[in-house]
C-alpha positions, 0 to 999 in steps of 0.5 A: 466526497469531492476529496475522495474523487480527487484522490482517486483521480490523482492515484489513477494518474500517478499509476498511469504515469509511473506504471505498475511495479513488477509482481516480484517487487510487490511480493518482496515488499510484502515479505519485508513488511511481514516483520511489522506487527501491524502489517501482519494484522492488516494482512490477516484481516485484508489478505484478499485486498492486499493480494488483489486490489491494484491500488494497494499493490501499487502502493506496497510495490512502490514503497521504500520498505527499508525506510518504513522499517527504520521509521515509526512515523513512516510505518504509521503513515503507510499503515494509514494509507493502506487502510484508507485505500481498503476502507474506501472500497 
């Protein structure tokens, strides 16, 4: 529980310092991520969270999608982060 609180505080501080990515960038990254099978499944199941949750949108917006598409490790890591944010709500 303490770890979750600290993680939420950390995410809020990072969002404050870095700022939210532009909507255009978020939407482009979502389109690019649609080429991944796991993302299609997550998007289908959690479309509302991906389109509305500021934490999920922040993560997707600042992700370097090209690196994720080239690396299975980074892809799994991003999947875990997205699902972690969704599950904590």
